[in-house]
C-alpha positions as CSV (number, residue, x, y, z in Angstrom):
1,X,0.0,0.0,0.0
2,X,1.4,3.4,-1.0
3,X,0.5,5.4,2.1
4,X,1.0,5.1,5.9
5,X,-0.2,7.1,8.8
6,X,2.7,9.4,9.3
7,X,1.5,11.4,12.3
8,X,3.1,9.2,15.0
9,X,6.4,9.1,13.2
10,X,6.9,12.7,12.1
11,X,4.9,14.8,14.5
12,X,7.9,15.8,16.5
13,X,10.1,16.2,13.5
14,X,7.9,18.5,11.4
15,X,6.6,20.4,14.5
16,X,10.2,21.1,15.6
17,X,11.3,22.1,12.1
18,X,8.3,24.4,11.8
19,X,8.9,25.8,15.3
20,X,12.6,26.5,14.4
21,X,11.6,28.0,11.1
22,X,9.5,30.5,12.9
23,X,12.2,31.4,15.4
24,X,15.3,33.6,15.2
25,X,18.1,31.2,14.6
26,X,21.6,31.4,16.0
27,X,22.9,32.2,12.5
28,X,20.4,35.1,12.2
29,X,21.6,36.5,15.5
30,X,25.2,36.3,14.4
31,X,24.3,38.1,11.1
32,X,22.6,40.8,13.1
33,X,25.7,41.2,15.3
34,X,27.9,41.4,12.3
35,X,25.8,44.1,10.7
36,X,26.1,46.2,13.7
37,X,22.4,46.2,14.5
38,X,21.2,46.0,18.1
39,X,20.2,42.5,19.3
40,X,17.7,41.7,22.1
41,X,19.5,38.8,24.0
42,X,16.2,37.9,25.8
43,X,14.6,37.1,22.4
44,X,16.9,34.1,22.0
45,X,16.2,32.9,25.5
46,X,12.5,33.1,24.9
47,X,12.9,30.9,21.8
48,X,14.9,28.4,23.7
49,X,12.2,28.3,26.4
50,X,9.5,27.7,23.7
51,X,11.5,24.7,22.6
52,X,11.7,23.4,26.2
53,X,7.9,23.8,26.7
54,X,7.3,22.2,23.4
55,X,9.3,19.1,24.1
56,X,7.6,18.8,27.5
57,X,4.3,18.9,25.8
58,X,5.3,16.2,23.4
59,X,6.4,14.0,26.3
60,X,3.1,14.6,28.1
61,X,1.2,13.7,25.0
62,X,3.0,10.5,24.6
63,X,2.0,9.6,28.1
64,X,-1.6,10.4,27.4
65,X,-1.5,13.4,29.8
66,X,-3.3,15.7,27.3
67,X,-4.3,18.4,29.8
68,X,-0.6,18.7,30.8
69,X,0.4,18.6,27.2
70,X,-2.0,21.5,26.4
71,X,-0.6,23.5,29.3
72,X,3.0,23.1,28.0
73,X,2.1,23.8,24.4
74,X,0.2,27.0,25.5
75,X,3.3,28.2,27.3
76,X,5.3,27.5,24.1
77,X,2.7,29.3,22.1
78,X,2.9,32.4,24.2
79,X,6.6,32.6,23.3
80,X,6.3,31.5,19.7
81,X,3.0,31.0,17.8
82,X,4.5,28.8,15.1
83,X,2.3,26.6,13.0
84,X,3.8,23.4,14.6
85,X,2.7,24.5,18.1
86,X,-0.7,25.5,16.8
87,X,-1.0,22.0,15.3
88,X,0.0,20.3,18.6
89,X,-2.5,22.4,20.5
90,X,-5.3,21.5,18.1
91,X,-4.5,17.9,18.2
92,X,-4.4,17.7,22.0
93,X,-7.6,19.8,22.4
94,X,-9.2,17.3,20.0
95,X,-8.1,14.4,22.1
96,X,-9.7,16.0,25.1
97,X,-12.9,16.5,23.1
98,X,-12.6,20.3,23.3
99,X,-13.5,20.9,19.7
100,X,-13.9,24.7,19.7
101,X,-10.3,25.6,20.7
102,X,-9.1,22.6,18.6
103,X,-10.7,24.1,15.6
104,X,-9.3,27.5,16.1
105,X,-5.7,26.2,16.5
106,X,-6.1,23.8,13.5
107,X,-7.2,26.7,11.3
108,X,-4.3,28.8,12.5
109,X,-1.8,26.0,11.7
110,X,-3.2,25.7,8.1
111,X,-3.2,29.5,7.7
112,X,0.4,29.8,8.9
113,X,1.7,26.9,6.8
114,X,-0.6,25.9,4.0
115,X,1.9,23.5,2.5
116,X,1.8,21.0,5.3
117,X,-0.7,18.2,4.6
118,X,-0.8,17.0,8.2
119,X,-2.4,20.3,9.3
120,X,-5.2,19.8,6.7
121,X,-5.8,16.2,7.8
122,X,-6.2,17.3,11.4
123,X,-8.5,20.1,10.5
124,X,-10.6,17.8,8.5
125,X,-10.7,15.3,11.3
126,X,-11.8,17.9,13.8
127,X,-14.7,18.9,11.5
128,X,-15.7,15.3,11.2
129,X,-15.5,14.9,15.0
130,X,-17.8,17.9,15.3
131,X,-20.2,16.4,12.8
132,X,-19.5,19.0,10.1
133,X,-18.9,16.7,7.1
134,X,-19.3,19.4,4.5
135,X,-16.5,21.4,6.1
136,X,-14.3,18.3,6.5
137,X,-14.8,17.6,2.8
138,X,-14.1,21.2,1.9
139,X,-10.7,21.1,3.7
140,X,-9.7,17.9,1.9
141,X,-10.8,19.3,-1.5
142,X,-8.7,22.5,-0.9
143,X,-5.7,20.3,-0.1
144,X,-6.2,18.2,-3.2
145,X,-6.3,21.3,-5.3
146,X,-2.7,21.9,-4.2
147,X,-1.7,18.2,-4.5
148,X,-4.1,16.6,-7.0
149,X,-2.3,13.3,-7.2
150,X,-1.6,12.9,-3.5
151,X,-2.8,9.3,-2.8
152,X,-3.5,9.7,0.9
153,X,-5.4,12.9,0.5
154,X,-7.6,11.3,-2.2
155,X,-8.1,8.3,0.1
156,X,-9.2,10.5,3.0
157,X,-11.7,12.5,0.8
158,X,-13.1,9.2,-0.6
159,X,-13.5,7.9,3.0
160,X,-15.4,11.1,3.9
161,X,-17.7,10.6,0.9
162,X,-18.5,7.0,1.7
163,X,-21.4,7.6,4.1
164,X,-23.2,10.4,2.3
165,X,-21.9,10.4,-1.3
166,X,-21.0,6.8,-2.2
167,X,-21.0,7.4,-5.9
168,X,-18.5,10.3,-5.4
169,X,-16.3,8.0,-3.3
170,X,-16.5,5.3,-6.0
171,X,-15.2,7.9,-8.6
172,X,-12.2,8.8,-6.4
173,X,-11.3,5.2,-5.6
174,X,-11.4,4.3,-9.3
175,X,-9.0,7.2,-10.0
176,X,-6.7,5.9,-7.3
177,X,-6.7,2.4,-8.7
178,X,-5.7,3.8,-12.1
179,X,-2.6,5.2,-10.4
180,X,-2.0,2.4,-7.9
181,X,-3.6,-0.8,-9.3
182,X,-2.2,-3.1,-6.6
183,X,-3.5,-1.3,-3.5
184,X,-5.7,-4.1,-1.9
185,X,-7.3,-1.7,0.6
186,X,-8.7,0.5,-2.2
187,X,-10.1,-2.6,-3.9
188,X,-11.8,-3.6,-0.7
189,X,-13.3,-0.1,-0.1
190,X,-14.5,0.1,-3.7
191,X,-16.0,-3.4,-3.6
192,X,-17.8,-2.6,-0.3
193,X,-19.2,0.6,-1.9
194,X,-20.5,-1.2,-4.9
195,X,-22.1,-3.7,-2.6
196,X,-23.6,-0.9,-0.5
197,X,-25.1,0.7,-3.6
198,X,-26.6,-2.7,-4.6
199,X,-24.2,-3.6,-7.3
200,X,-22.7,-6.9,-6.0
201,X,-21.8,-8.0,-9.5
202,X,-19.5,-5.0,-9.9
203,X,-18.1,-5.6,-6.5
204,X,-17.1,-9.1,-7.6
205,X,-15.6,-7.8,-10.8
206,X,-13.4,-5.3,-8.9
207,X,-12.1,-8.1,-6.6
208,X,-11.5,-10.5,-9.5
209,X,-9.4,-7.7,-11.1
210,X,-7.4,-7.4,-7.9
211,X,-6.7,-11.1,-7.9
212,X,-4.9,-10.8,-11.2
213,X,-2.2,-8.8,-9.3
214,X,-2.3,-10.9,-6.1
215,X,-3.6,-14.4,-6.9
216,X,-2.4,-15.7,-3.5
217,X,-4.4,-13.2,-1.5
218,X,-6.8,-15.6,0.3
219,X,-8.4,-12.8,2.3
220,X,-9.8,-11.4,-0.9
221,X,-10.9,-14.8,-2.1
222,X,-12.9,-15.2,1.1
223,X,-14.6,-11.9,0.5
224,X,-15.3,-13.0,-3.1
225,X,-16.7,-16.3,-1.9
226,X,-19.2,-14.5,0.3
227,X,-20.2,-12.2,-2.5
228,X,-20.8,-15.1,-4.9
229,X,-22.8,-16.9,-2.3
230,X,-25.0,-13.9,-1.8
231,X,-25.5,-13.7,-5.6
232,X,-26.2,-17.5,-5.6
233,X,-23.4,-17.9,-8.1
234,X,-22.3,-21.1,-6.3
235,X,-20.1,-22.4,-9.1
236,X,-17.9,-19.3,-9.0
237,X,-17.8,-19.5,-5.2
238,X,-16.6,-23.1,-5.4
239,X,-13.8,-22.1,-7.8
240,X,-12.2,-19.8,-5.2
241,X,-13.0,-22.2,-2.3
242,X,-11.3,-25.1,-4.1
243,X,-8.3,-23.0,-5.1
244,X,-7.6,-22.3,-1.5
245,X,-8.3,-25.8,-0.2
246,X,-5.9,-27.3,-2.8
247,X,-3.1,-25.5,-0.9
248,X,-4.5,-25.5,2.6
249,X,-7.0,-28.5,2.8
250,X,-7.8,-27.7,6.4
251,X,-8.6,-24.0,6.0
252,X,-11.6,-23.8,8.3
253,X,-13.4,-20.8,6.9
254,X,-13.2,-22.2,3.4
255,X,-14.4,-25.6,4.5
256,X,-17.4,-23.9,6.2
257,X,-18.0,-21.9,3.0
258,X,-17.9,-25.0,0.9
259,X,-20.3,-26.8,3.1
260,X,-22.6,-23.7,3.1
261,X,-22.6,-23.6,-0.7
262,X,-24.0,-27.1,-0.8
263,X,-26.4,-26.6,2.1
264,X,-27.9,-23.5,0.4
265,X,-28.6,-25.8,-2.5
266,X,-30.2,-28.4,-0.2
267,X,-27.3,-30.8,-1.0
268,X,-26.3,-32.0,2.4
269,X,-24.7,-35.1,1.0
270,X,-22.0,-33.2,-0.9
271,X,-21.7,-30.8,2.1
272,X,-20.8,-33.7,4.3
273,X,-17.2,-34.0,2.9
274,X,-16.3,-30.5,4.2
275,X,-18.2,-30.9,7.4
276,X,-16.5,-34.3,8.2
277,X,-13.1,-32.7,7.7
278,X,-14.0,-30.1,10.2
279,X,-15.4,-32.7,12.7
280,X,-12.1,-34.7,12.4
281,X,-10.0,-31.6,13.2
282,X,-9.1,-31.6,16.9
283,X,-8.7,-27.8,16.8
284,X,-12.3,-27.3,15.9
285,X,-14.6,-26.4,18.8
286,X,-16.7,-29.2,20.1
287,X,-19.9,-27.1,20.1
288,X,-19.5,-26.5,16.4
289,X,-19.1,-30.2,15.8
290,X,-22.2,-30.9,17.8
291,X,-24.1,-28.3,15.8
292,X,-23.0,-30.0,12.6
293,X,-24.3,-33.4,13.9
294,X,-27.6,-31.9,15.0
295,X,-28.1,-30.2,11.6
296,X,-27.5,-33.6,9.9
297,X,-29.8,-35.4,12.3
298,X,-32.6,-33.0,11.7
299,X,-32.1,-33.2,7.9
300,X,-31.6,-37.0,7.9
301,X,-34.9,-38.2,9.5
302,X,-36.2,-39.3,6.2
303,X,-32.8,-39.8,4.4
304,X,-30.8,-42.9,5.3
305,X,-27.6,-41.6,3.7
306,X,-27.7,-38.4,5.7
307,X,-28.5,-40.4,8.8
308,X,-25.2,-42.3,8.3
309,X,-23.4,-38.9,8.2
310,X,-25.1,-37.8,11.4
311,X,-24.1,-41.1,13.1
312,X,-20.5,-40.7,11.9
313,X,-20.3,-37.1,13.3
314,X,-21.5,-38.1,16.7
315,X,-19.2,-41.2,16.7
316,X,-16.2,-38.9,16.0
317,X,-17.2,-36.5,18.7
318,X,-17.4,-39.4,21.2
319,X,-13.9,-40.4,20.5
320,X,-12.7,-36.9,20.9
321,X,-14.6,-35.8,24.1
322,X,-17.2,-36.9,26.6
323,X,-20.6,-35.3,25.8
324,X,-24.0,-36.3,27.2
325,X,-25.6,-34.7,24.1
326,X,-24.3,-37.5,21.9
327,X,-26.2,-40.1,23.9
328,X,-29.5,-38.3,23.0
329,X,-28.7,-38.2,19.3
330,X,-27.1,-41.6,19.1
331,X,-30.2,-42.9,20.8
332,X,-32.5,-41.1,18.3
333,X,-30.4,-42.4,15.4
334,X,-30.7,-45.9,16.7
335,X,-34.5,-45.8,16.9
336,X,-34.6,-44.5,13.4
337,X,-32.4,-47.4,12.3
338,X,-34.8,-49.8,14.1
339,X,-32.5,-50.7,16.9
340,X,-34.7,-50.1,20.0
341,X,-32.2,-51.9,22.3
342,X,-29.4,-49.6,21.4
343,X,-31.7,-46.6,21.7
344,X,-32.9,-47.6,25.1
345,X,-29.3,-48.2,26.3
346,X,-28.4,-44.7,25.2
347,X,-31.5,-43.0,26.7
348,X,-30.9,-44.8,30.0
349,X,-27.6,-42.8,30.2
350,X,-29.5,-39.5,30.3
351,X,-32.3,-40.1,32.7
352,X,-31.8,-37.0,34.8
353,X,-34.0,-34.0,35.5
354,X,-31.7,-31.4,34.1
355,X,-33.5,-28.6,32.2
356,X,-30.9,-29.0,29.4
357,X,-32.0,-32.7,29.1
358,X,-35.6,-31.6,28.9
359,X,-34.9,-29.3,26.1
360,X,-33.3,-32.1,24.1
361,X,-36.1,-34.5,24.7
362,X,-38.5,-31.8,23.4
363,X,-36.3,-30.9,20.4
364,X,-35.6,-34.5,19.3
365,X,-39.2,-35.6,19.9
366,X,-40.4,-32.5,18.0
367,X,-38.2,-33.2,15.0
368,X,-39.4,-36.7,14.7
369,X,-43.0,-35.6,15.1
370,X,-42.6,-32.9,12.5
371,X,-41.1,-35.5,10.1
372,X,-44.2,-37.7,10.7
373,X,-42.1,-40.4,12.3
374,X,-44.8,-41.0,14.9
375,X,-43.7,-44.4,16.3
376,X,-40.1,-43.1,16.7
377,X,-41.4,-39.8,18.3
378,X,-43.5,-41.9,20.7
379,X,-40.4,-43.9,21.7
380,X,-38.3,-40.8,22.4
381,X,-41.1,-38.8,24.1
382,X,-42.0,-41.7,26.4
383,X,-38.4,-42.0,27.4
384,X,-38.3,-38.3,28.2
385,X,-41.5,-38.6,30.3
386,X,-39.7,-41.0,32.6
387,X,-37.7,-38.0,33.9
388,X,-40.3,-35.2,33.2
389,X,-43.8,-36.7,33.7
390,X,-45.3,-33.3,34.3
391,X,-43.9,-31.5,31.2
392,X,-46.6,-30.1,29.1
393,X,-44.8,-30.2,25.8
394,X,-43.7,-33.8,26.1
395,X,-47.3,-34.9,27.0
396,X,-48.8,-32.8,24.3
397,X,-46.6,-33.9,21.4
398,X,-46.8,-37.5,22.6
399,X,-50.6,-37.3,22.6
400,X,-50.6,-35.8,19.1
401,X,-48.2,-38.5,17.9
402,X,-50.6,-41.2,19.1
403,X,-53.6,-39.4,17.5
404,X,-51.9,-38.9,14.1
405,X,-50.9,-42.6,14.3
406,X,-54.5,-43.5,14.8
407,X,-54.1,-44.8,18.3
408,X,-56.8,-42.6,19.9
409,X,-57.1,-44.6,23.1
410,X,-53.4,-44.3,23.8
411,X,-53.5,-40.6,23.0
412,X,-56.3,-39.7,25.4
413,X,-54.5,-39.8,28.7
414,X,-51.5,-37.7,27.5
415,X,-53.7,-35.0,25.9
416,X,-55.9,-34.9,29.0
417,X,-52.7,-34.4,31.1
418,X,-51.7,-31.6,28.7
419,X,-55.0,-29.8,29.4
420,X,-54.4,-30.2,33.1
421,X,-50.8,-28.9,33.0
422,X,-51.7,-25.9,30.7
423,X,-55.5,-25.2,31.2
424,X,-55.3,-22.0,29.1
425,X,-53.7,-23.6,26.1
426,X,-56.3,-23.8,23.3
427,X,-54.3,-26.2,21.2
428,X,-54.3,-28.8,23.9
429,X,-58.1,-28.6,24.4
430,X,-58.6,-28.7,20.6
431,X,-56.4,-31.8,20.1
432,X,-58.0,-33.5,23.1
433,X,-61.5,-32.8,21.8
434,X,-60.7,-34.1,18.4
435,X,-59.3,-37.3,19.9
436,X,-62.5,-37.8,22.0
437,X,-64.6,-37.3,18.9
438,X,-62.6,-40.0,17.1
439,X,-63.3,-42.3,20.1
440,X,-67.0,-41.6,19.5
441,X,-67.2,-39.9,22.9
442,X,-69.4,-37.2,21.5
443,X,-70.6,-35.6,24.7
444,X,-67.1,-35.4,26.1
445,X,-65.8,-34.0,22.8
446,X,-68.6,-31.4,22.7
447,X,-67.8,-30.3,26.3
448,X,-64.1,-30.1,25.5
449,X,-64.6,-28.1,22.3
450,X,-66.9,-25.7,24.3
451,X,-64.1,-25.2,26.8
452,X,-61.7,-24.4,24.0
453,X,-64.1,-21.9,22.6
454,X,-64.4,-20.2,26.0
455,X,-60.7,-19.5,25.7
456,X,-60.9,-18.4,22.0
457,X,-64.5,-17.5,21.2
458,X,-63.9,-16.4,17.6
459,X,-61.8,-19.4,16.6
460,X,-63.5,-20.5,13.4
461,X,-61.6,-23.8,13.2
462,X,-62.9,-24.8,16.6
463,X,-66.4,-23.8,15.6
464,X,-66.2,-26.0,12.4
465,X,-64.9,-28.9,14.4
466,X,-67.6,-28.6,17.0
467,X,-70.2,-28.4,14.2
468,X,-69.0,-31.7,12.8
469,X,-69.4,-33.4,16.2
470,X,-72.9,-32.0,16.7
471,X,-73.8,-33.1,13.2
472,X,-72.6,-36.6,13.9
473,X,-74.4,-36.6,17.3
474,X,-77.7,-35.8,15.5
475,X,-78.0,-32.2,16.7
476,X,-78.2,-30.6,13.2
477,X,-79.7,-27.4,14.5
478,X,-76.7,-26.7,16.7
479,X,-74.4,-27.8,13.9
480,X,-76.0,-25.6,11.3
481,X,-75.9,-22.5,13.7
482,X,-72.1,-23.1,14.2
483,X,-71.4,-23.4,10.5
484,X,-73.5,-20.2,9.9
485,X,-71.5,-18.3,12.6
486,X,-68.2,-19.6,11.2
487,X,-69.0,-18.3,7.7
488,X,-70.3,-15.0,9.1
489,X,-66.9,-14.5,10.7
490,X,-64.9,-16.0,7.8
491,X,-67.1,-16.0,4.6
492,X,-64.5,-17.7,2.5
493,X,-63.7,-20.5,4.9
494,X,-63.5,-23.3,2.3
495,X,-63.5,-26.2,4.8
496,X,-66.5,-24.9,6.7
497,X,-68.4,-24.2,3.5
498,X,-67.6,-27.7,2.1
499,X,-68.7,-29.5,5.3
500,X,-71.8,-27.4,5.7
501,X,-72.8,-28.1,2.0
502,X,-72.2,-31.8,2.5
503,X,-74.3,-31.9,5.7
504,X,-77.2,-30.2,4.0
505,X,-76.9,-32.5,0.9
506,X,-76.9,-35.6,3.0
507,X,-80.2,-34.4,4.5
508,X,-81.5,-33.4,1.1
509,X,-82.4,-29.9,2.3
510,X,-81.6,-26.4,1.2
511,X,-79.8,-27.8,-1.9
512,X,-79.4,-24.5,-3.7
513,X,-77.7,-23.0,-0.6
514,X,-75.6,-26.2,-0.5
515,X,-74.6,-25.6,-4.1
516,X,-73.4,-22.1,-3.4
517,X,-71.4,-23.3,-0.4
518,X,-69.8,-26.0,-2.5
519,X,-68.9,-23.4,-5.1
520,X,-67.1,-21.4,-2.4
521,X,-65.0,-24.4,-1.4
522,X,-64.2,-25.4,-4.9
523,X,-63.2,-21.9,-5.9
524,X,-60.5,-22.0,-3.2
525,X,-59.1,-25.3,-4.4
526,X,-60.4,-26.7,-7.7
527,X,-58.1,-29.7,-7.4
528,X,-59.4,-30.9,-4.0
529,X,-61.0,-34.4,-4.3
530,X,-63.1,-33.7,-1.2
531,X,-64.5,-30.4,-2.6
532,X,-65.0,-32.0,-6.0
533,X,-66.9,-34.9,-4.4
534,X,-69.2,-32.5,-2.4
535,X,-69.9,-30.4,-5.5
536,X,-70.7,-33.5,-7.6
537,X,-72.9,-34.9,-4.9
538,X,-74.9,-31.7,-4.6
539,X,-75.4,-31.8,-8.4
540,X,-76.5,-35.5,-8.1
541,X,-79.1,-34.5,-5.4
542,X,-80.3,-31.8,-7.7
543,X,-80.8,-34.4,-10.5
544,X,-77.9,-33.1,-12.6
545,X,-76.4,-36.6,-13.1
546,X,-74.1,-35.8,-16.1
547,X,-72.6,-32.8,-14.3
548,X,-72.2,-34.9,-11.2
549,X,-70.4,-37.6,-13.2
550,X,-67.8,-35.1,-14.5
551,X,-66.8,-33.8,-11.1
552,X,-66.9,-37.2,-9.4
553,X,-64.7,-38.7,-12.1
554,X,-62.1,-36.0,-11.7
555,X,-62.1,-36.6,-7.9
556,X,-61.6,-40.3,-8.4
557,X,-58.5,-39.7,-10.5
558,X,-56.9,-38.1,-7.4
559,X,-58.4,-40.3,-4.7
560,X,-59.5,-43.5,-6.3
561,X,-59.5,-45.5,-3.0
562,X,-62.0,-43.3,-1.2
563,X,-65.0,-45.4,-0.4
564,X,-67.4,-42.5,-0.3
565,X,-66.3,-41.3,-3.7
566,X,-66.7,-44.8,-5.2
567,X,-70.1,-45.1,-3.6
568,X,-71.3,-41.8,-4.9
569,X,-70.0,-42.6,-8.4
570,X,-71.8,-45.9,-8.3
571,X,-75.0,-44.0,-7.5
572,X,-74.4,-41.7,-10.5
573,X,-73.8,-44.6,-12.8
574,X,-77.0,-46.2,-11.6
575,X,-79.1,-43.0,-12.3
576,X,-77.5,-42.8,-15.7
577,X,-78.7,-46.4,-16.5
578,X,-75.4,-48.2,-16.1
579,X,-76.5,-50.8,-13.5
580,X,-73.6,-53.2,-13.9
581,X,-71.0,-50.4,-13.6
582,X,-72.8,-49.1,-10.6
583,X,-72.6,-52.4,-8.8
584,X,-68.9,-52.7,-9.7
585,X,-68.2,-49.3,-8.1
586,X,-70.2,-50.2,-5.0
587,X,-68.3,-53.5,-4.7
588,X,-65.0,-51.6,-4.9
589,X,-66.3,-49.1,-2.3
590,X,-67.1,-52.0,0.0
591,X,-63.5,-53.2,-0.2
592,X,-62.4,-50.0,1.7
593,X,-65.3,-50.1,4.1
594,X,-66.4,-53.7,4.6
595,X,-68.9,-53.0,7.4
596,X,-70.9,-50.4,5.5
597,X,-74.5,-51.9,5.5
598,X,-75.9,-49.3,3.2
599,X,-73.4,-50.3,0.4
600,X,-74.1,-54.0,1.1
601,X,-77.9,-53.4,0.6
602,X,-77.3,-51.6,-2.7
603,X,-75.2,-54.5,-4.0
604,X,-77.7,-57.1,-2.9
605,X,-80.6,-55.2,-4.5
606,X,-78.7,-54.0,-7.5
607,X,-80.2,-50.6,-7.1
608,X,-80.3,-47.5,-4.8
């Protein structure tokens, strides 16, 4: 780099020379004596005293005693108001935060010696310190008028422009690069400015240009990698990453960047190579290694190849250090691999009531639940409940896992416990009510839904769910009122509109209203087999058999094993005169609901 901060090196030198230049020298005195003119001997003593005070001030400044430095420089200034002493006073007042006197002395220094660049730099800095950027810029521009090619002055002006006038700063930096094409600092500043102004592509172009001069500058390559990643130009990022890793294969930041490039493309398998190198490095922090393992576990729940990577990571960590966290994840991996004995052995190692342990039970169980690995989630959550039987989250997720697995009887006690532990949690009451309804405990389900609605009276999902239970229990009046209230609060609620339409159609009442409701549902999702079925069934009840056939056929292409769809389509075929086809569809419907007496009767009679 062409420039350096010269202040600390030359302060004393140039101040002394300036001071001496403003004083009567020994040679001058001798010349006056030789010319026969009178000489004031005290004048020379005063100049010598100014020097003494000046040097004392410099010493105090070096020690950080700025008040004492100012005191000495003021005494020197009383004797000799040279530019160098003005400069030192300005600098030390500035260091003390006393900007008004600092500004006065800095101006004085520039006025007394307009050729000294350091005086301009200080004056500009004081203006900047006083939040007067226009004045700071004006000072530097006046200096550049004197020295238009001075690199450091241009740099300082560009630096001043960066915050308020980035395009002007860019223009100056580009001029500087024309003069000094190998100054890495200017390349960095210019690239950052292009980035700041939204031109990342130009920023990368600038840095690529610099690398032509300094191809071994890995710092710049790291910056470029980050730019390319932000631009999603992953191939270009990998070029720079691999060029560094060829020379330094264990370069941590580049290994992280390489892994990140693949992760951002959701390619965790290719990211594994870089991550495993990091995990095998004994210098890498254990916490980082654990985080890598956790990321792979959470991505690998449905991917056996990634699960192997996660298993490898935690195995390496175990050989390097003792960590109770690995027991949790090795246990979870074992259960995903179908090894319940190994899982139980691991989980038995962590049966303590530490809050950190609870967090891991919740996290791992939650990951498995979110991935729809309900049997595995149940295994983990039940293991956690051995230490934390009264934890709401463990009970709640365990209950949901059983419910979504279809084991409603097993779900009931855990969801009941969740409502006891968190009586104001609407989700717990809602899940519990749904489970009760699936167990055909309609009265209990109704009571539970009512409790949930007391907590959240305008929750339309709860209203619709309760309407279904009332409908199934034979209380259509209450069911209809709930659907009506739901659609009043949320007119485009597709699910409520569909269910209400279907309920009315089953009863053969208010069919035109049912048709309008079915249209609302179908408009929200024209590809829903359930909504297509409802719309087709309303058309059937209205006697529009050809129209019904079109919609039911479309629904069957998406959900061909749905017994209700098959049953409805059989009815349509019968009304259209295709008796044999109708019986064939009824028989197929019966395969999926073998205890349906209504379908059996139609098959036996060969008619509706």
